[in-house]
N, C-alpha and C positions, 0 to 999 in steps of 0.2 A: 194785524191791523187791529184800530180801533175803530170801535161805532159809535156812529152817532145815539146818544140815549133818546129813547122816547122821551122822557121828559125830563127833568131836572131841581130839583132847589136846596140851599145851600143858605148855613147862616153861620157868622162867628159870633162866639160867647169867650164870655173875659175867663178865669181860671180863678172862681170861685164857688163854694161850693152850691148856690143856689142856679150854675149853669145847669147838672143831670138834670136836673127837675125842666128848666129850658129844655134842652136840646126833648125829652122825652115829648115834650108841648109840643114842639117844630117836627117833629115824626108823626105826633101821631095824627098832627092836623092835615100832611098832607098825605097818609095813607088815607085817610077818610076822605079826601077832597077826590081822590084815583081811585074811590071804588073800590078799596085792598083792605075792609073790617077785617075780615079772617087772618090780614097778619097783624095785625095793631098789635099785642100783648106780645110777641115771641120778639118784635123790631123795637119794640119799646123797654124790655128786657133788655136786649141787646148793646141799646142805646146807654141805659141809664149803665153797663158794668164800662165800657167802652168811654163814657165822658166823664166817670168817675176816676176811671182811669187821667184819665188826660189831668185832668184838678190833681189827682194825688200825688203821681209820680213825674210830668212831664210842669205840670205848674207855669204854665202859657198858657196863652188864647190860645184856641182852637177852633176846627171848621168842623160844620157835620154838615154828610153831603147825602142826598137822597134822589137816586134815580134807580131808573127804567130801562134797561131792554131789552129786547125780545121774551120778555114775559120773565124777566132775573131782577129782582131788585133788590139794589145794592146802596149798604150803606158805609160809607167812608168816616172816621174819625182822623183828622190829622193837627198836630199841636208838634210845637219845636225844639223836640226833643228827637236825638238821635235814640236814643235805647229805645229796644226793639221788647215786648214785650213779653215774657216766661211765663209756660204753663207751671204751677204747681202743683203740688201733689199734700190735698190738705188734710188734717188729722182733725180728727172728729167734736172732736170739742172747737180746733181753731174759729176765730170770729172772719177772719176773712180768706183770703185766696184760692175763692168756688169762678171768679169770673170769668176766665176763659174757658174754664171747663162749663159753664152755661151757655157762653159764647158757642163753641164746642157743637151742643148737645143741639142747640137753636138755628142756627143754621144750617144751612149748605156748608156751605164752601166758607172759612177763616185764614186773614193772612195777615200780616204787618210789612209793610217797606223802608226804607229811608231814603231819601233823594238827592242830591249833592249841594241843597243849599241849608242842613245844617237840620232837619227836618222832618218826622214818621207820617204814616200813614196806616193805622187798621184798619178794614174792612171789615165785614161781611154779607156772603149773600142769601139768597132767599129765591126762591121759586115761587112763581103766583101760576093759580087756577088756570084749564081751560076749562073749557064743554063738557072736554074726557076727562079731568083730570088736574095732576100738575104740573104745570108747562115741562114740555124734554129741555136738558139744562146742557149747556154744550160745554162745550172744552174750549 
């Protein structure tokens, strides 16, 4: 059963290097607007990794969506490629290849899926705080 988000924001960005920065700014603006300051750094870094992957690998415009439902903030990036991301194990001296490891470490959960229209969505979820600590995570 799909739940209606408490709030949701979306932007479409082009396939150029500056788009990762625009995605980070978009995320920061909306997290601050919803008083979720404590999530800014983690979600900003995850956004950077996923947006950079969209620019480098999908090479299509992409949609950034940020929403909250029942104490869970969801970041999703949808692009025009059906190639799912693959988490790799980087060597110490490798210059890249750690992005999905960071996504996994900073988010509660993350995943990717393709749809029938020839695009994929990569998402990551983050729990918000309640007065008694972190929000309960729903399965």
